[in-house]
C-alpha positions in Angstrom: 132.0 67.4 18.2 134.4 67.0 21.2 137.3 69.7 21.7 139.7 70.7 24.0 140.6 73.7 25.2 144.0 74.5 26.8 145.2 77.6 28.6 148.6 76.8 28.4 152.0 78.0 29.7 151.6 77.2 33.6 154.5 74.9 35.2 153.2 71.1 36.0 153.8 70.2 39.4 152.9 66.3 41.2 153.4 62.9 41.2 152.1 60.2 38.6 152.7 56.6 37.6 152.3 55.3 34.3 150.0 52.9 33.7 150.8 50.0 32.5 152.0 49.4 28.7 149.2 49.0 26.4 151.3 47.8 23.6 153.0 44.9 25.9 149.7 44.0 27.7 147.8 43.3 24.5 150.9 40.5 23.3 150.8 39.1 27.0 147.1 38.6 27.5 147.3 36.3 24.2 150.0 34.2 25.6 147.8 33.1 28.1 145.8 30.5 25.7 149.2 28.4 25.9 148.7 27.0 28.2 145.9 25.3 30.8 147.6 26.3 33.7 146.7 29.7 35.9 148.8 33.3 34.5 148.6 35.8 37.0 148.9 39.3 34.8 149.7 42.4 37.4 149.7 46.2 36.1 147.2 46.0 33.0 146.1 49.3 32.0 142.3 49.6 32.4 141.8 50.6 29.1 139.3 50.1 25.9 141.4 47.9 23.6 143.0 45.7 27.0 139.8 45.6 28.1 138.1 44.5 24.6 141.2 42.0 24.3 140.0 40.3 28.0 136.5 40.1 26.7 137.9 38.2 23.4 139.3 35.7 26.0 136.6 35.6 27.7 134.3 34.9 24.6 136.4 31.5 24.1 136.2 30.2 27.3 139.0 31.7 29.5 137.9 32.5 33.0 139.1 35.9 34.5 139.5 36.2 38.0 140.1 40.2 39.4 142.4 40.2 42.2 143.1 43.8 42.9 142.3 47.2 40.0 145.1 45.9 37.0 145.7 43.0 38.6 143.8 39.6 36.8 144.6 35.9 37.0 143.7 34.0 33.3 143.2 30.0 33.1 142.9 29.2 29.3 142.0 24.8 30.8 138.6 25.4 29.2 138.4 27.3 25.8 136.7 26.1 23.4 138.5 26.0 20.2 135.3 26.2 17.6 134.4 29.1 19.3 136.6 31.4 17.4 134.4 30.6 14.5 131.6 32.2 16.3 130.2 35.4 14.7 130.0 37.2 18.3 134.0 36.5 18.6 134.4 37.2 14.8 133.2 41.1 15.4 135.0 41.5 18.4 138.5 40.7 16.2 137.2 43.4 13.7 137.3 45.9 16.3 140.6 45.2 17.8 143.7 45.5 15.8 145.2 43.1 18.7 143.1 40.4 18.1 145.4 39.3 15.2 147.9 38.1 18.2 145.8 35.1 19.4 146.1 33.3 15.8 149.8 32.2 16.7 148.6 30.9 20.5 145.3 29.5 18.8 147.1 27.6 16.6 149.6 26.6 18.7 147.8 25.4 21.4 144.7 23.8 19.0 145.1 23.7 15.9 142.9 26.3 14.3 142.0 29.8 15.0 140.3 32.3 13.1 139.8 36.2 13.0 137.8 38.9 10.9 140.1 41.6 9.6 140.9 43.3 12.2 140.0 47.3 13.1 142.3 49.6 15.0 144.0 53.0 14.7 143.8 54.2 11.0 147.7 55.0 10.8 148.6 54.2 7.1 149.3 50.8 5.8 149.4 47.5 8.4 149.9 44.7 6.8 149.7 41.1 8.2 151.8 39.5 5.6 154.7 38.7 7.9 151.9 36.8 10.4 150.5 34.6 7.5 153.9 33.9 6.2 155.9 33.1 9.3 152.9 30.4 10.7 153.0 28.8 7.3 157.1 28.5 7.5 155.6 26.6 10.2 153.5 24.1 8.7 149.7 26.2 9.0 147.4 26.7 5.8 145.3 29.5 5.1 142.0 30.1 3.9 140.2 33.0 3.3 136.4 34.1 3.1 135.8 36.9 1.2 132.2 37.1 1.5 132.7 37.3 5.5 136.3 38.6 5.5 137.5 35.5 8.2 140.3 34.2 7.9 141.1 30.6 9.2 144.5 29.1 9.6 144.7 25.4 10.7 147.5 23.1 11.1 147.9 19.4 12.6 151.1 19.8 14.0 153.3 22.7 13.9 157.5 22.5 13.2 160.7 24.8 13.5 161.9 26.5 10.5 164.2 29.3 9.5 162.6 32.5 7.9 163.7 35.9 7.2 160.7 38.5 7.8 160.3 41.0 5.2 159.5 43.7 7.6 160.7 43.3 11.5 157.2 43.7 12.3 156.3 44.1 16.4 152.9 42.2 16.1 153.9 40.0 13.4 157.6 38.8 15.5 155.2 38.6 18.6 152.6 36.1 16.5 155.4 33.7 15.7 157.1 33.0 18.8 153.9 32.2 20.4 153.2 30.1 17.6 156.7 28.4 17.7 157.4 27.9 21.3 155.5 24.9 21.6 156.3 23.9 17.7 158.8 20.7 17.1 162.2 21.5 16.8 163.5 25.4 16.2 162.5 28.0 14.4 165.2 30.7 14.2 163.8 33.9 12.8 165.9 36.8 11.3 165.2 40.2 10.9 163.1 40.1 14.2 161.4 43.0 15.5 163.6 44.1 18.9 161.3 46.6 20.7 161.3 46.4 24.5 157.4 45.5 24.5 158.5 42.0 22.5 161.7 41.3 25.2 159.1 41.8 28.0 157.0 38.9 26.1 160.1 36.9 25.8 160.7 37.6 29.4 157.0 35.9 30.2 157.4 33.1 28.0 160.4 32.0 29.3 158.8 32.3 32.3 156.0 29.7 31.4 158.9 27.1 30.4 159.6 28.4 26.9 163.2 28.4 25.5 163.9 31.4 23.4 167.3 33.2 22.7 168.3 35.9 21.1 165.2 38.2 22.3 166.3 42.5 22.1 168.3 41.4 18.7 167.4 40.6 15.2 167.9 37.3 15.3 165.3 35.2 17.8 165.5 31.3 18.2 162.9 29.2 19.7 163.6 25.6 20.3 160.2 24.1 20.9 159.0 22.4 24.5 156.2 19.7 24.8 154.0 22.7 26.9 154.5 25.5 29.1 153.0 26.0 32.6 151.4 29.1 34.2 153.3 32.3 35.7 153.0 35.0 37.5 154.1 38.5 35.4 154.0 42.3 35.8 153.5 44.6 33.2 156.2 47.1 32.8 155.4 51.0 32.7 154.1 52.4 29.5 157.3 54.6 28.0 155.0 56.5 25.6 152.6 58.1 28.7 156.0 58.5 30.3 157.7 60.4 27.5 154.5 62.5 27.0 154.5 63.7 30.9 158.3 64.4 30.4 157.6 66.4 27.3 155.2 68.3 28.9 157.4 69.6 32.0 160.5 70.3 29.4 158.1 72.3 27.6 156.2 74.4 30.4 158.5 73.9 33.6 157.9 73.0 37.1 158.7 69.3 38.6 156.9 66.2 38.1 
C-alpha cells in the first residue's frame, strides 16, 4: 500500500503558479462539441481526468491540435454522433464522472447522446436526476438499458422552457445550459448553481455567440441562437489548489 511520510514543521518558501481549474476544464471541454469551428483552450491542466475527457472527445471524432503545454485547439467538425453508442466510448464514460456533461452538447447539436453510468470519486450520493429532468423539460426523451447500464437520450428538436431544479447541481446546471444555447425560444433555470466554474463556462459560451444572462445568480436565462462559432478561451487557476497551498503556508509559516 502506498504511503506518504511527512517530516513537518519547516517553513515553506518559493513561487507556485496554480494549474488550470479541473472542474472548469471538464465543463469547457464538453462545450467544444457545440460548434463545428475550432475552439482553442489555454491553461488546461495536465491531469488524468482532463486527459481522459480529451480522449473521449477524440473517440467520437473531435480533432485535437497541441499548440503548447496546456494550450490545445479542438474542432468537432467531423464528429460522428453514432459513435457514442460504441462499446469503447461507453466504457470510457463509465470511468469518468465528467463524461455526463457531454450529454447536453451532443443532444443540442446532434439530437442523440448516450453514456454508461459514470464513475468518479466515491464521495456519497451523486444524482443524475437534475441532468435528465432538465433535458426532458427541453423536449428530450430518455431510455435506460439496465442490462448494459447505458442511458440514451434523443430529441428531434429542443425548445426553451421554465424549470425549477430540485438541487443546485453544478454539472446539472452546466449540462442544461449547454443543451439550451441552441434550443428554440428562451430557457429560464431557477435554483441554478452559482459557482465560479459555471460562471466561466457561461463566459466562454457567450464568447461563442450564446445569449446567457444571470450567470452567478440562482436564476439563469438562455435565449437560443441558431449556431455557435469558435473562440479562444483561457481557464482560470484552480482555486482549490491555491487554497491548499495557502493553508499549508498558514500552518507552517514562510513566504510563498
